[in-house]
C-alpha positions as CSV (number, residue, x, y, z in Angstrom):
1,M,-78.2,-24.8,-73.4
2,T,-75.9,-21.9,-72.8
3,Q,-73.6,-22.1,-69.7
4,T,-72.7,-18.4,-69.6
5,S,-74.9,-15.7,-68.2
6,N,-73.8,-13.3,-71.0
7,P,-72.6,-14.7,-74.3
8,D,-71.6,-11.1,-75.4
9,R,-69.2,-10.6,-72.5
10,R,-65.7,-9.7,-73.7
11,V,-62.7,-10.7,-71.6
12,P,-59.6,-9.5,-73.5
13,T,-56.1,-10.3,-72.4
14,R,-54.0,-7.2,-72.3
15,R,-50.2,-7.6,-72.0
16,M,-49.3,-4.8,-69.7
17,S,-45.9,-3.6,-68.4
18,F,-45.7,-1.4,-65.3
19,D,-42.0,-2.3,-64.7
20,D,-40.5,1.1,-65.3
21,A,-43.3,3.0,-63.6
22,V,-43.3,1.2,-60.2
23,H,-39.5,1.5,-59.7
24,S,-40.0,5.1,-58.5
25,V,-42.9,4.4,-56.1
26,P,-42.0,6.0,-52.7
27,R,-42.3,4.3,-49.3
28,H,-45.6,5.8,-48.3
29,F,-47.2,6.0,-51.7
30,A,-50.9,6.3,-50.8
31,G,-52.7,9.6,-51.1
32,D,-50.9,12.4,-49.2
33,G,-48.4,9.9,-47.9
34,D,-51.0,8.1,-45.8
35,L,-49.5,5.5,-43.4
36,I,-52.3,3.0,-43.0
37,A,-53.6,3.2,-46.6
38,S,-50.0,2.5,-47.9
39,H,-49.8,-0.6,-45.7
40,V,-53.3,-1.8,-46.6
41,L,-52.6,-1.5,-50.3
42,A,-49.2,-3.2,-49.9
43,V,-50.7,-6.2,-48.1
44,L,-53.5,-6.5,-50.7
45,S,-50.9,-6.5,-53.5
46,S,-48.9,-9.1,-51.6
47,L,-51.9,-11.4,-51.6
48,F,-52.7,-11.0,-55.3
49,P,-50.1,-13.1,-57.1
50,E,-50.7,-16.4,-55.3
51,G,-54.4,-15.6,-55.2
52,E,-54.5,-15.1,-59.0
53,D,-52.5,-18.3,-59.6
54,F,-55.0,-20.2,-57.4
55,F,-57.9,-18.7,-59.4
56,V,-56.3,-19.8,-62.6
57,R,-55.7,-23.3,-61.4
58,S,-59.3,-23.6,-60.0
59,V,-61.0,-22.6,-63.3
60,R,-58.5,-24.3,-65.6
61,H,-59.3,-27.6,-63.9
62,F,-62.8,-27.5,-65.4
63,R,-61.8,-25.9,-68.7
64,D,-62.2,-29.1,-70.7
65,Q,-65.7,-29.7,-69.2
66,V,-67.1,-26.4,-70.4
67,T,-69.1,-27.0,-73.6
68,D,-70.5,-23.6,-74.3
69,P,-68.2,-21.8,-76.9
70,A,-69.0,-18.4,-75.4
71,L,-68.0,-19.5,-71.9
72,Q,-64.9,-21.2,-73.3
73,R,-63.8,-17.9,-74.7
74,Q,-64.5,-16.1,-71.5
75,V,-62.5,-18.8,-69.5
76,A,-59.6,-18.3,-71.8
77,G,-59.8,-14.5,-71.3
78,F,-60.1,-15.0,-67.5
79,I,-57.0,-17.2,-67.4
80,G,-55.1,-14.6,-69.5
81,Q,-56.1,-11.6,-67.4
82,E,-55.4,-13.3,-64.1
83,A,-52.0,-14.4,-65.2
84,V,-51.0,-10.9,-66.2
85,H,-52.4,-9.5,-62.9
86,G,-50.2,-11.9,-61.0
87,R,-47.1,-10.9,-63.1
88,E,-47.6,-7.2,-62.7
89,H,-48.3,-7.3,-59.0
90,R,-45.2,-9.4,-58.5
91,V,-43.2,-6.5,-60.1
92,F,-44.9,-4.0,-57.8
93,N,-44.3,-6.3,-54.8
94,D,-40.6,-6.5,-55.6
95,R,-40.5,-2.7,-55.3
96,L,-42.5,-2.8,-52.1
97,H,-40.0,-5.3,-50.7
98,E,-37.2,-2.9,-51.5
99,L,-39.1,-0.2,-49.5
100,G,-39.4,-2.5,-46.5
101,Y,-42.8,-4.0,-46.8
102,P,-43.1,-7.8,-45.9
103,T,-44.4,-8.8,-49.3
104,R,-42.2,-11.9,-49.7
105,R,-43.3,-13.3,-46.3
106,I,-47.0,-12.7,-47.1
107,D,-46.5,-14.2,-50.6
108,A,-45.0,-17.3,-49.2
109,M,-47.7,-17.7,-46.5
110,T,-50.4,-17.2,-49.1
111,R,-48.9,-19.8,-51.4
112,I,-48.7,-22.4,-48.6
113,G,-52.3,-21.7,-47.6
114,F,-53.7,-22.2,-51.0
115,R,-51.6,-25.3,-51.6
116,I,-52.9,-26.8,-48.4
117,R,-56.4,-26.0,-49.4
118,E,-56.0,-27.7,-52.7
119,R,-54.7,-30.8,-51.1
120,L,-57.5,-31.0,-48.6
121,L,-60.5,-29.9,-50.6
122,S,-62.1,-30.9,-53.9
123,P,-61.7,-29.0,-57.1
124,L,-65.3,-27.9,-57.0
125,A,-64.8,-26.6,-53.5
126,N,-61.8,-24.6,-54.6
127,L,-63.8,-23.3,-57.6
128,A,-66.4,-22.1,-55.1
129,A,-63.7,-20.3,-53.2
130,T,-62.6,-18.7,-56.4
131,A,-66.1,-17.5,-57.3
132,A,-66.5,-16.1,-53.8
133,L,-63.1,-14.3,-53.8
134,E,-63.9,-12.9,-57.3
135,H,-66.9,-11.2,-55.7
136,F,-64.5,-9.5,-53.2
137,T,-62.3,-8.2,-56.1
138,A,-65.3,-7.2,-58.2
139,T,-66.8,-5.3,-55.2
140,F,-63.4,-3.6,-54.6
141,A,-63.1,-2.9,-58.3
142,E,-66.5,-1.2,-58.6
143,F,-65.6,1.1,-55.7
144,V,-62.3,2.0,-57.3
145,L,-63.9,2.8,-60.7
146,T,-66.8,4.8,-59.3
147,D,-65.1,6.8,-56.4
148,A,-62.7,9.5,-57.3
149,D,-61.8,10.0,-53.7
150,L,-60.8,6.3,-53.4
151,R,-58.6,6.6,-56.5
152,H,-56.9,9.6,-54.8
153,V,-56.2,7.3,-51.9
154,L,-54.3,5.0,-54.2
155,G,-51.8,7.9,-54.4
156,D,-48.8,7.5,-56.6
157,E,-49.7,7.6,-60.3
158,A,-48.1,4.2,-61.0
159,V,-50.0,2.5,-58.2
160,R,-53.2,4.2,-59.2
161,D,-52.7,3.0,-62.8
162,L,-52.0,-0.5,-61.7
163,F,-55.1,-0.8,-59.5
164,V,-57.4,1.0,-61.9
165,W,-56.4,-1.4,-64.7
166,H,-56.7,-4.4,-62.4
167,S,-60.2,-3.1,-61.4
168,L,-61.4,-2.8,-65.0
169,E,-60.4,-6.3,-65.7
170,E,-61.9,-7.7,-62.5
171,S,-65.1,-6.0,-63.6
172,E,-64.9,-7.5,-67.1
173,H,-64.5,-11.1,-65.9
174,K,-66.4,-10.9,-62.6
175,A,-69.0,-13.6,-63.5
176,V,-66.7,-16.1,-65.3
177,A,-65.7,-18.3,-62.3
178,F,-69.3,-18.1,-61.0
179,D,-70.7,-19.3,-64.3
180,V,-68.2,-22.1,-64.5
181,Y,-69.1,-23.1,-60.9
182,A,-72.8,-23.1,-61.9
183,A,-72.1,-25.1,-65.1
184,M,-70.3,-27.7,-63.1
185,G,-73.3,-28.2,-60.8
186,G,-72.0,-26.4,-57.8
187,S,-74.6,-26.1,-55.0
188,E,-76.0,-23.0,-53.5
189,R,-75.3,-24.3,-50.1
190,T,-71.6,-24.7,-50.7
191,R,-71.5,-21.3,-52.5
192,V,-73.0,-19.5,-49.6
193,W,-71.1,-21.4,-46.9
194,T,-67.8,-20.8,-48.7
195,M,-68.4,-17.0,-48.9
196,S,-69.4,-16.9,-45.2
197,A,-66.1,-18.6,-44.2
198,L,-63.9,-16.7,-46.5
199,R,-65.3,-13.3,-45.6
200,T,-64.1,-13.8,-42.0
201,I,-60.8,-15.4,-43.0
202,F,-60.0,-12.7,-45.5
203,F,-60.5,-9.8,-43.2
204,V,-58.9,-11.3,-40.2
205,T,-55.9,-12.1,-42.4
206,L,-55.9,-8.6,-43.8
207,A,-56.1,-6.9,-40.4
208,T,-53.4,-9.2,-38.9
209,E,-51.0,-8.6,-41.8
210,V,-51.5,-4.8,-41.9
211,T,-50.9,-4.6,-38.2
212,A,-47.7,-6.7,-38.5
213,S,-46.6,-4.6,-41.4
214,L,-47.2,-1.3,-39.5
215,L,-45.2,-2.6,-36.5
216,T,-42.1,-2.8,-38.7
217,D,-42.5,0.8,-39.9
218,P,-40.7,3.5,-37.9
219,E,-43.3,6.1,-39.0
220,T,-45.9,4.2,-37.0
221,Y,-44.1,5.4,-33.8
222,R,-43.8,9.0,-34.8
223,P,-46.2,11.0,-32.5
224,G,-49.6,11.6,-34.0
225,R,-48.8,9.9,-37.3
226,L,-50.8,6.7,-36.7
227,R,-53.7,8.5,-35.0
228,T,-54.1,10.9,-37.9
229,S,-54.0,8.1,-40.4
230,Y,-56.5,6.0,-38.5
231,R,-59.0,8.9,-38.5
232,R,-58.7,8.9,-42.3
233,F,-59.1,5.2,-42.4
234,T,-62.5,5.3,-40.5
235,G,-63.8,7.0,-43.7
236,S,-62.4,4.4,-46.0
237,M,-64.3,1.9,-48.2
238,F,-63.7,-0.9,-45.6
239,M,-65.6,1.1,-43.0
240,Q,-68.6,1.8,-45.2
241,R,-71.8,0.0,-44.6
242,E,-72.5,-0.2,-48.4
243,F,-69.3,-2.1,-49.0
244,W,-70.3,-4.8,-46.5
245,E,-73.8,-5.0,-47.8
246,R,-72.5,-5.6,-51.3
247,L,-70.2,-8.4,-50.0
248,S,-73.1,-9.9,-48.1
249,D,-75.4,-9.8,-51.1
250,Y,-73.4,-12.9,-52.3
251,N,-75.3,-14.9,-49.7
252,R,-78.6,-14.1,-51.2
253,T,-80.5,-17.0,-52.7
254,G,-80.3,-16.7,-56.5
255,F,-77.5,-14.2,-56.4
256,H,-75.5,-13.7,-59.6
257,P,-72.6,-11.2,-60.1
258,D,-74.4,-9.6,-63.1
259,D,-77.2,-8.5,-60.7
260,R,-75.1,-5.4,-60.3
261,D,-75.1,-3.9,-63.8
262,T,-71.6,-2.5,-64.5
263,V,-71.7,-2.7,-68.3
264,A,-71.7,1.1,-68.7
265,L,-69.0,1.4,-66.1
266,V,-66.8,-1.1,-67.9
267,E,-67.3,0.6,-71.3
268,E,-66.5,4.0,-69.8
269,W,-63.2,2.8,-68.4
270,R,-62.3,0.7,-71.5
271,A,-62.5,3.9,-73.4
272,R,-60.6,6.0,-70.8
273,L,-57.8,3.5,-70.5
274,F,-57.5,1.8,-73.9
275,G,-59.5,3.8,-76.4
276,D,-57.9,6.3,-78.8
277,D,-55.3,8.2,-76.7
278,G,-56.3,6.1,-73.7
279,E,-54.5,6.7,-70.5
280,L,-52.8,3.3,-70.4
281,V,-52.2,2.5,-74.0
282,G,-48.6,3.3,-73.4
283,K,-48.4,0.5,-70.8
284,L,-49.5,-2.1,-73.3
285,A,-46.5,-4.3,-73.9
286,T,-46.9,-4.8,-77.6
287,A,-48.8,-3.4,-80.6
288,T,-50.6,-6.7,-80.9
289,A,-51.9,-6.2,-77.3
290,T,-53.1,-2.7,-78.3
291,A,-55.1,-4.2,-81.1
292,T,-56.6,-6.9,-78.9
293,A,-57.6,-4.4,-76.2
294,T,-59.4,-2.1,-78.5
295,A,-61.0,-4.6,-80.8
């Protein structure tokens, strides 16, 4: 019996390089130099490398127990994609550190948090956390790929390219960790409870770290700058009811990530980014990667 929800799902590993592009990212890189959006994106990027490493460890732990060849291939692609995500966000985070963002402190705290979790909880519980957090990234990714205004908020071209590529790949592998969790006999109760806990933890952490980051920025104290930025933020993805409803859908009995059909969206962005004359073909690190991405 198959263990994957979609045997035809392709999860290619693309070796990307944004090194040169991110070196010129300005301090307030979000659309129109927006203050809060720049700090939100910087904090999110700071969380990604250690988060991606945790996802890889969580899924890799069960890799040898996956018997379905299709899911085995998808797991290999998941691990490859997440490893490249971590690497590229570390490069971006180094630039953010140069610009004064607290990326290294956030990275260290995230690493400690995940390591403590892994010592205290079972591998299956950590896989449940990975499946839940993958729903966060898949939801964010779908908004990025469907909302041109949100892509404008990403601002600087290098930052936009980084997040759009990341969003495509999160959409490509959005069900892999979930399918592994189901194949390993993970319970619905643990799945739902884990999401409920992480939803609160994630957004409390995000709000706390963004606030702390803003307090270190002299522009926060310039008259009117914070107020203007906050008015923009009230219209952001995080303040939309639809965003929260999609996150909460994970708690529905019988939920599966493929319930939201993003196949056409993924194909559209594969072509835009990595097809003939694709927007990001030049960011592929090798000719071999180009062939893999477009096969």
